[in-house]
C-alpha positions, 0 to 999 in steps of 0.5 A: 499500499502506498502513502496517499497523494500529496503526503510526504512521510519521514522519520526519525529514529535510532537504535534505542529511545535515547538515540531517538531523543537525540535525534529528535534534539538534533531536528529541533535544536540544531544549533544548540540550547541554552537549556536542556532538560533531562529526565528518565527513559525507564519510567515516565511519571516524572517526566510527563509534565516535563515537555511543556516546561521544555517547550516554553523554556526553548529547551530540548528534552533528552532521556537517561538511564536512571544509573548511567547516562549514556555516551550518545547523550553525553554526546548530544549535550556537548553538541547542544552546549547549554548553560543550564541542565534541568533534571527532572525526578528524584535520585530514583529516577535519575541517580546522583551518579548522573546528576554528577555526570550531568554537572560536569557538562554543565551547571545542573539543577534538580526538580522532583517531589515526594511523588509523581504529582508532586513532581509535576506541580514542582515542574509547572511552578518552575516553568510557569510560576514567574509570569504565571499563565491563564489554562491548564491541561489536568491528566491522569498520572497513573498511565501516559498516553492523555498526557503525552498528547497534551505535551505538545498543545499545552507547550504551544500555548504556554501552559502546564500539564499537571498530573492528579491521582484520576481515582480520587473524588476531588482534586487535591489541596495542593493542586488547587493551590498552584493553579490559584497561584498561577492564575488559571482561570480555565483548565482542559481535562485529558481523558474519560471519568474513567481516567480523571474522575467527574469529582475532580471536574466538579471540584476544579469547577467550584473554584470558579475555573472553567472545565472542559474535558476532552475524550474519546472511546480509547487512548487514540480517540482522545489523542484525536479529541485533544488535537482537533481541539488544539489545532485547526490547521498544520502542514505537518503532523507527528505520530508516536506510539500509543503503547510507550512513552519515550519517543512522543515525550521527546517528540512533543517538544518538536511538536509543540516548538513547531505548532503541530499536532502529535497523534498517538496510534498503534504500531501496524496502522492509522486510525481512519479518523486521524486520516481524515483529520489530516485532511481537514488540518491540510497536512502535507508532511508526516513525521514518524518518532521512532524506529520500526519496532515501534511504528512499523510498515502500516503506519509509514505507508498510512495505511488505514486501521481496519482496511488490511488483514491482521500483520504478522506479529510485531518485533519483540516488545524490546524494540517498542519499549515495554519493561525488558532486560535493559530497564528491569532487574539489577541496574548495568554497572552494579557490581554484585556482593556475595550475601550470606544472610539473614534470610529471615528478615526480622529488623524493621527498616533493613536494607539489602542493596547490591547483593546476589543472594542465593536462597529464598527470603521471609519477610519477617518486619516492616518497612524492607527494602530490596534492591539491585540484587539478584535472588535465586530463589523466592520472596515470601512477604508474608501477612501485610498486617504484620510486615508492611511497606516491603519495597523490592526495586530492581531486582532480578528474581530467578527460579532457583533450579529453572526447571520442572520442580519449580512448575507451581511456585510464585516467585514473590508473594503474597502481601504488603509489598511493591515491586518496581522494576523486577525480572522474574524468571524461571518460576511457575508464577510470577506474582501471587497477589492478596492485599496492598500490593503494587506490581509495576515496571516490571518483566515476567518471562520464561515461565516454567511448567511441568507434566499435562495439566489435565493429569496432575501437571502444573497450571500457570500464570504470570500473575495470579490472585485468588482475591484481595483488596487494594493492589495495583497492576501498572506497566509491565511486561507479562508473558506467560508463554503459550504452553497448554498449562499456562491459564493466562497472564493475569488470573484473578479468580474470587476463589477465596474472597471478593476483589476490591480497589484494584487497579490494572492499567498499562500492562502488555499481556502475552499468552494463556488460554486467555490473556486475562481472568478479570475477577470471576471465576469464583463466587465472590465477584469484584467491585472497584475492579478496573482494567484501563489502557491495557495492551493484549499482544500477539507474540503467541496469537493475534487475539492474544490468548488461544481463545481471546484476549480476556474473560470473566469480567463483572460489569457494574459494582464500579468496575471499569473496562476501557482503553483496552486494545489489540497489539495486531490491529489497535482495535478495543478490546470489547468488554469481556463477559462473565465467562 
């Protein structure tokens, strides 16, 4: 299929996300820049508000690894010859080692907060506080698509993007205070009420602020809605993948500088409504942001979604930025020390940092941290009421035998823990969840199975829960494999208790009979359980699982199913039945 007549398509790509951001910087700032923004290339929350700030300060936005500044980024900063570097995010996002390396290139400052929302407010105050601004975009901080699209129009119009807790009943006092300090009299909410609750709009309106909302049935339609409002004409349009943030983040600075829209699209085609908008805008040049692994030939030829047969499986998600070996497990450059114990952690506040741990760990105390380490054995966090707030960060968790004997065990379980940037392999199950758990930015793969599941063999999942409350599964890559033993990438069966207050957002699922069992499959049911903006992959099947993408979902009771898409076509996944 060829490109429509009258439109030229070009691409800004690179070997990885850092190289793509560098190439975008060279395109936007060929003669250098007085200021350079730098944010983590491994995670998005701190970075989402940085694009409009960079635009108004006439600065590129470059990416770095958390613990090491890539040599290609050093070279680009030297070319830009800035007088100042602004690091976005705290030391967990951009380490002091990287900060020191940047400071050797130019005077460097850091903007951060206690969480993603505080960081967002700090960025807005820094970039817009001196002169104020009459408007702002409001977007959910739990995922990136809506905020990414907002970056270009926000920067073009000299207003910030502020992240909020989209599930809250009202906007926070701190955000209200900042909007007052900036003299904001109108805001634009990016996303539906499933992303940013109606109570937030109501609480903003109660302060006298004019509130508008721009949204659609999925992330693509929301992107279109935001851009329709912001741009009435443009000779150029930018396209970036909807399934990861780095290319769109750096590219929104280029788009904003050129007062041009940036649309997020599937990896294999362009939504028909976006192509129609090209005509209305008078677009003659389309610029693809990212390599062929992120935006394939179907996008390069502007092939309409739904007009062609389902494409062959996309390249491995490593190319498009899902959690992988580069951003999970032990960070590059960390030299591990032998660990001799203790293996039963009984002292509150214990920190285990930079160890090669050969054996299982049992957590029997509160506020334990395990980071930058390798564990050949499982991590048992026990009862959340006794051992809360276990933090597991950038840890590789390997099945101790990596054989069929491990087919029934979970690497990490069950309550009171956060696993951020974990690389889990060689287990029958990656995570077993019950209460007060966050699993994010992690990669589960190489699931171990044994025997015939119909005759006493294992049943396997990347994540399993038999019921529970207050847990979040965010921005993970869950590859359960295609063995007949694999039930699902995510299996939520309400067999022991009901599910309540569960958020499953921004994940990539691959493998299983169904990729997701969504909360039923037992006698207890689910309430306030939300599946938002997840991608159902095509590594093993164009419909994700052998039977389909998802099943066992209970409508009502505050549950939500929105913005979930098939990677193979970009089509929305219909709300599953009860099964």
